[in-house]
C-alpha positions in Angstrom: 45.5 64.0 80.1 42.0 64.9 81.0 41.6 66.7 77.7 42.8 63.6 75.8 40.4 61.4 77.7 37.6 63.8 77.1 38.4 63.9 73.3 38.6 60.1 73.1 35.3 59.8 74.9 33.7 62.3 72.5 35.1 60.4 69.5 33.8 57.2 70.9 30.4 58.6 71.4 30.2 60.0 67.8 31.4 56.7 66.4 28.8 54.8 68.5 26.1 57.1 67.3 27.1 56.7 63.6 27.2 52.9 64.1 23.7 53.0 65.5 22.4 55.2 62.7 24.1 52.9 60.1 22.4 49.9 61.8 19.0 51.6 61.8 19.4 52.5 58.1 20.3 48.9 57.2 17.3 47.6 59.2 15.0 50.1 57.3 16.5 48.9 53.9 16.0 45.3 54.8 12.5 45.9 56.1 11.4 47.7 53.0 13.3 45.1 50.8 14.9 47.8 48.7 16.6 46.0 45.9 18.7 47.1 42.9 17.4 46.4 39.4 20.0 43.8 38.9 19.0 42.1 42.1 15.4 42.1 41.1 16.1 40.6 37.7 18.6 38.0 38.7 17.6 37.3 42.4 13.9 36.6 41.4 14.7 34.4 38.4 12.7 31.2 38.0 13.7 27.9 36.4 11.3 25.4 34.9 11.4 22.5 32.5 12.1 18.8 32.5 14.7 16.1 31.9 14.1 12.5 30.8 15.9 9.4 29.7 14.0 6.7 27.7 14.6 3.2 26.4 12.4 1.7 23.6 12.0 -1.8 22.3 10.0 -3.0 19.4 9.4 -6.5 18.1 7.5 -7.8 15.1 7.2 -10.6 12.6 10.5 -9.7 10.8 12.7 -8.9 13.9 13.2 -6.3 16.5 15.0 -3.0 17.3 16.0 -0.8 20.3 16.6 2.9 20.7 17.5 5.3 23.5 16.4 8.9 23.9 17.6 11.7 26.1 16.0 15.1 26.4 16.3 18.2 28.5 14.4 21.5 28.4 15.3 24.2 30.8 13.6 27.6 30.7 14.8 30.6 32.8 12.5 33.5 33.4 14.1 36.6 34.8 12.6 38.5 37.7 10.2 41.3 36.9 11.2 44.9 36.7 8.2 47.2 36.5 6.3 44.2 35.1 8.8 43.4 32.4 10.8 40.2 32.2 12.8 38.0 29.8 12.6 34.3 29.1 15.3 32.1 27.6 15.3 28.3 27.1 17.9 25.7 26.4 16.9 22.5 24.6 18.8 19.3 24.2 17.6 16.1 22.4 19.5 13.0 21.5 18.1 9.7 20.1 14.8 8.5 18.5 11.6 7.4 20.2 10.6 5.2 17.3 12.8 2.1 16.8 12.2 -0.2 13.8 13.8 -3.3 12.3 17.6 -3.5 13.2 17.5 -0.3 15.2 20.5 -0.4 17.6 21.7 1.4 20.8 25.4 0.6 20.0 26.1 4.2 19.3 23.9 5.8 21.9 26.7 7.3 24.0 27.7 9.5 21.0 31.2 10.5 22.0 33.6 10.4 25.0 33.1 13.9 26.2 29.5 14.8 25.1 27.1 14.1 22.3 28.8 14.6 18.9 25.9 15.4 16.6 26.1 13.4 13.4 23.5 12.9 10.7 20.6 12.3 13.1 17.6 14.5 12.5 16.3 14.4 16.0 19.5 15.4 17.8 19.5 19.0 18.8 21.3 21.3 21.3 20.6 25.0 21.2 18.7 28.1 22.5 15.0 27.4 21.9 13.0 30.2 23.5 14.1 33.8 23.8 11.5 36.5 24.3 10.5 39.5 26.4 7.2 39.9 28.1 5.2 42.5 30.1 2.5 41.7 32.7 0.2 44.2 34.4 -3.3 44.5 35.8 -6.0 47.1 35.5 -8.8 46.6 38.1 -9.8 43.0 37.7 -8.2 42.5 34.3 -4.8 41.0 33.8 -2.7 41.6 30.6 0.2 39.6 29.3 2.2 40.7 26.3 5.1 38.8 24.8 7.4 39.4 21.8 10.2 37.1 20.4 10.8 33.4 19.8 8.6 31.2 22.0 6.7 27.9 22.4 3.2 28.1 21.1 0.6 27.3 23.8 -2.7 26.1 22.2 -4.7 22.9 22.2 -3.6 22.3 18.6 0.2 22.0 19.2 2.9 20.5 21.4 3.5 23.1 24.1 7.0 21.9 24.9 8.4 21.6 21.4 6.6 23.7 18.8 8.2 27.1 18.3 7.2 30.4 16.6 8.6 34.0 16.2 6.1 36.8 16.8 3.9 38.4 19.4 0.9 37.5 21.6 -1.6 39.4 23.8 -3.6 37.5 26.5 -6.3 39.2 28.5 -7.8 37.5 31.6 -11.0 39.0 33.1 -12.6 37.1 35.9 -13.5 33.6 34.4 -12.8 34.6 30.8 -9.5 34.6 28.9 -9.0 36.2 25.5 -6.0 35.4 23.3 -4.6 37.0 20.1 -1.3 35.9 18.6 0.6 36.5 15.4 3.7 34.7 14.2 5.9 35.5 11.2 7.4 32.0 11.2 6.5 28.8 13.0 7.2 25.1 13.1 5.6 22.2 14.9 7.8 19.2 15.8 5.6 16.9 13.7 5.5 19.2 10.7 9.3 19.3 11.0 9.5 15.5 10.5 6.9 15.8 7.7 9.0 18.4 5.9 12.1 16.2 6.4 10.7 13.8 3.9 9.8 16.4 1.3 13.1 18.3 1.6 15.2 15.1 1.6 13.6 14.1 -1.6 14.5 17.5 -3.0 18.2 16.9 -2.3 19.0 19.0 0.7 19.3 16.2 3.2 18.1 15.7 6.8 20.3 18.2 8.5 19.2 21.0 6.3 15.6 20.0 6.8 16.1 20.1 10.6 16.6 23.8 10.4 13.5 24.7 8.3 10.4 26.5 9.6 7.2 27.5 7.9 7.0 31.1 6.8 3.2 31.3 6.1 2.1 34.0 8.6 0.2 32.3 11.4 -2.7 34.1 13.2 -4.4 32.7 16.2 -7.5 33.8 18.1 -8.7 32.0 21.3 -11.2 32.3 24.1 -11.7 30.2 27.2 -14.1 30.1 30.1 -13.6 28.2 33.3 -16.0 28.0 36.2 -18.9 25.5 36.5 -18.2 24.4 32.9 -14.9 24.6 31.0 -15.0 25.8 27.4 -12.3 26.6 24.9 -12.5 27.8 21.3 -9.4 28.4 19.1 -9.2 29.5 15.4 -6.0 29.6 13.3 -5.1 30.9 9.9 -1.8 30.2 8.1 -1.6 32.5 5.1 -1.9 30.6 1.8 -1.7 27.2 3.6 -4.7 26.7 6.0 -7.8 28.8 5.4 -8.7 27.9 8.9 -7.8 25.4 11.6 -10.4 25.2 14.5 -10.6 23.5 17.8 -13.3 23.6 20.5 -14.0 21.6 23.6 -16.1 21.6 26.7 -16.4 19.5 29.8 -18.6 19.5 32.8 -18.1 17.6 36.1 -20.7 16.7 38.7 -21.1 14.4 41.7 -22.5 10.9 41.1 -22.6 8.8 44.3 -19.3 9.0 46.1 -17.4 9.9 43.0 -17.2 12.6 40.2 -18.4 12.1 36.6 -16.9 14.3 33.9 -18.5 14.5 30.4 -16.4 16.0 27.7 -16.7 16.7 24.0 -14.2 17.9 21.4 -14.2 19.0 17.8 -11.5 20.0 15.4 -11.5 20.8 11.7 -9.1 22.2 9.0 -9.7 23.7 5.6 -6.7 23.8 3.3 -6.2 26.7 0.9 -7.3 25.7 -2.6 -3.8 26.6 -3.9 -1.9 25.7 -0.7 1.9 26.5 -0.7 4.6 26.0 1.9 6.9 29.0 2.4 10.1 27.5 3.8 12.7 29.5 2.1 13.5 26.5 0.0 12.3 25.5 -3.4 13.2 21.9 -2.6 10.0 21.1 -0.8 7.9 19.0 -3.3 4.7 20.3 -1.8 3.1 21.0 -5.2 3.2 17.2 -5.8 1.6 16.6 -2.4 -1.3 19.0 -3.2 -2.9 16.4 -5.6 -3.3 14.0 -2.7 -4.2 16.4 0.0 -7.6 16.3 1.7 -9.2 19.7 1.3 -11.5 19.6 4.4 -10.8 17.4 7.4 -12.6 17.0 10.7 -12.7 14.9 13.9 -15.1 14.7 16.9 -14.4 13.1 20.2 -16.7 12.4 23.1 -15.9 10.6 26.4 -17.0 10.1 30.0 -14.6 9.6 32.9 -15.5 8.7 36.5 -13.2 9.1 39.5 -14.0 7.4 42.9 -11.5 6.9 45.7 -8.3 5.5 44.1 -10.0 4.4 40.8 -10.5 6.4 37.6 -12.0 5.1 34.4 -12.7 6.6 30.9 -14.8 5.4 28.0 -15.0 7.3 24.7 -15.4 7.4 20.9 -13.5 9.4 18.3 -14.6 9.7 14.7 -13.7 11.7 11.6 -15.6 13.5 8.9 -14.8 15.3 5.6 -12.0 14.1 3.3 -9.4 13.3 6.0 -8.5 13.5 9.7 -5.3 15.6 9.8 -6.7 18.6 11.8 -4.0 20.0 14.1 -0.3 21.2 14.1 0.7 18.4 16.5 0.0 14.6 16.3 -2.1 14.8 19.5 -2.3 18.2 21.1 -5.1 18.2 23.6 -7.2 15.6 21.9 -8.1 13.3 24.8 -8.2 9.6 24.0 -6.6 6.4 25.3 -3.6 4.4 24.1 0.1 5.0 24.0 1.2 4.1 20.5 -1.5 4.4 17.8 -1.8 8.2 18.1 1.8 9.2 17.8 4.3 6.6 18.8 4.7 4.4 15.7 6.9 6.5 13.5 6.7 10.0 15.2 6.0 11.3 11.7 2.6 10.4 10.3 0.2 8.7 12.7 -2.1 10.8 14.8 -3.9 14.0 13.8 -1.1 16.1 12.3 -2.2 18.3 9.4 0.6 17.0 7.2 0.5 13.4 8.5 -1.4 10.3 7.5 -4.8 12.0 7.9 -3.7 14.7 5.4 -4.2 12.3 2.5 -7.4 12.5 0.5 -10.2 10.0 1.3 -8.8 8.9 4.7 -10.8 8.4 7.8 -10.2 7.2 11.4 -12.5 5.9 14.1 -11.6 4.7 17.6 -13.5 3.2 20.5 -11.3 3.5 23.5 -11.2 2.9 27.3 -8.8 3.3 30.2 -8.7 2.2 33.8 -6.3 3.6 36.5 -5.7 2.6 40.1 -3.6 4.6 42.5 -2.1 2.8 45.6 -1.4 4.3 49.0 2.2 4.3 48.0 3.0 6.7 45.1 2.4 4.0 42.5 -0.3 4.0 39.8 -1.1 1.2 37.4 -3.2 1.7 34.3 -4.7 -0.2 31.3 -5.4 1.5 28.0 -7.4 -0.3 25.2 -8.2 1.2 21.8 -9.9 -0.2 18.7 -8.8 1.7 15.6 -10.5 1.3 12.2 -11.4 3.1 9.0 -9.3 4.2 6.0 -6.6 4.9 8.4 -3.6 5.2 6.0 -1.3 4.1 8.8 2.5 4.1 8.1 4.0 0.6 7.9 7.1 -0.4 9.9 9.9 -2.7 8.6 9.4 -5.0 11.6 6.0 -5.9 10.1 5.4 -8.6 7.5 4.5 -6.1 4.8 3.7 -8.9 2.4 0.3 -9.0 4.0 -0.5 -5.5 2.7 -1.4 -5.8 -0.9 -2.6 -2.2 -1.5 -0.9 0.8 0.0 0.0 4.4 -0.8 3.5 5.8 -0.5 5.4 9.0 0.2 9.0 8.5 -0.7 10.2 5.3 0.9 7.4 5.4 3.5 4.5 3.1 2.8 0.9 3.3 4.1 -2.1 1.0 4.4 -5.7 1.1 5.6 -5.5 -1.2 8.6 -7.7 -1.9 11.6 -6.2 -3.0 14.9 -6.5 -3.1 18.7 -4.0 -1.6 21.0 -3.7 -3.1 24.6 -1.3 -1.3 26.8 -0.7 -1.8 30.5 1.4 0.9 32.1 2.7 1.9 35.6 4.0 5.1 37.1 6.0 5.5 40.3 6.7 8.9 41.9 9.9 9.1 43.9 9.0 12.6 44.9 7.1 15.6 43.5 9.8 16.1 40.9 11.0 12.6 39.8 9.0 9.7 38.5 9.5 6.4 36.6 7.1 5.1 34.1 6.8 1.9 31.9 4.4 0.8 29.3 4.2 -2.4 27.2 1.9 -2.0 24.1 0.6 -4.9 22.0 -1.0 -4.2 18.7 -3.3 -7.0 17.3 -5.2 -7.3 14.1 -4.1 -6.2 10.6 -1.0 -4.5 12.1 0.8 -6.5 14.8 3.8 -5.6 16.9 5.0 -5.2 20.5 6.5 -2.0 21.8 7.8 -0.9 25.3 9.0 2.3 26.7 10.8 2.9 30.1 11.2 6.5 31.2 12.9 8.3 34.1 11.6 11.9 34.2 12.6 14.9 36.4 10.3 17.9 36.4 12.0 21.1 37.3 
């Protein structure tokens, strides 16, 4: 009996010792945060993006129209393993942002279970980004390398929508950042709409056009400096399409009284290749016909001053063009900083603004704008604003069906789209209410007066992930 008790006591002591050692090992593992590769990749993943729902109304001399638009962009970046990570993005888009005469929201639900994509160019649901990247640092220099299908991130394009397949190298050293990028294939959202017109005329139809991209190899060099003054300079070349596309800006902020005054200047210019061609994998793009009307050299400049004091902010500026046109960037707006909600990219979503294949790509076009904005933020998370812009020149603006087009006696055309040199004033009050740091509601009501007259509103509920 005593031997049995002694044996049991010995076993109990050994078990207690092993249990204590196991507990100590577990504490050491937790303290050192030892993780498996799978845990590092999945456990440290980050999600970013946005979701929004929009409602639009437009009214003009000939009638009105309404549209709804829904969009979601969700990007997932894996955790880093030895500095390596992967990024994948899901993109969903349904509906148009540009209603015209007789536009209707009757079919906005698009199916009883989910959106059933029909012959609507803007409706998409697919994987957008998918690329691998490596980040590492040597002394005070940080390196970022990426390879795959990704959103381009320059002042000349839409950072949320424009896609390219290729590679990039970004190097950041102290206050300087150097960027070199090369893409085998690319497409900006605005260029996609421009190509839709050309391809549809060639007989392939809108859905086929929605899947096109531009195969002219795209090279990008950029440099930025940020400290007392912020300076950026970018240069692009699209083989056999753009000899160069350049963008530069600088701003400086200093104290004036109790507020801060910022002075900013921007310049952008594009030179088309003398024998420009579009490589789209399709012979249906009638770009050779377009060449006869293309502006060879285009440029714009933009200067403004903004002042912030307490809850008020105000901006006053002037934008002008030079050369043969004003289509100078891949997007309709990019980082060109003006005022107004409609005139620079919310009329047709295809031509207006500064897109290299839009209204400003036509020869002998020009655009000038004197603009101002005033914002006031309340103690509650509500901000109200007023944008005013006077636009004039050989603007070559696209004409909507809601307008009384009989007033325009001379105009150019591209397919069924008609254009006219019109001058007008945009007056747009707008408000933004933030429910929290992620969700906000915004509303604008734009009135265009002068040679082009219509009224357009947009209500948006947005969630930022």
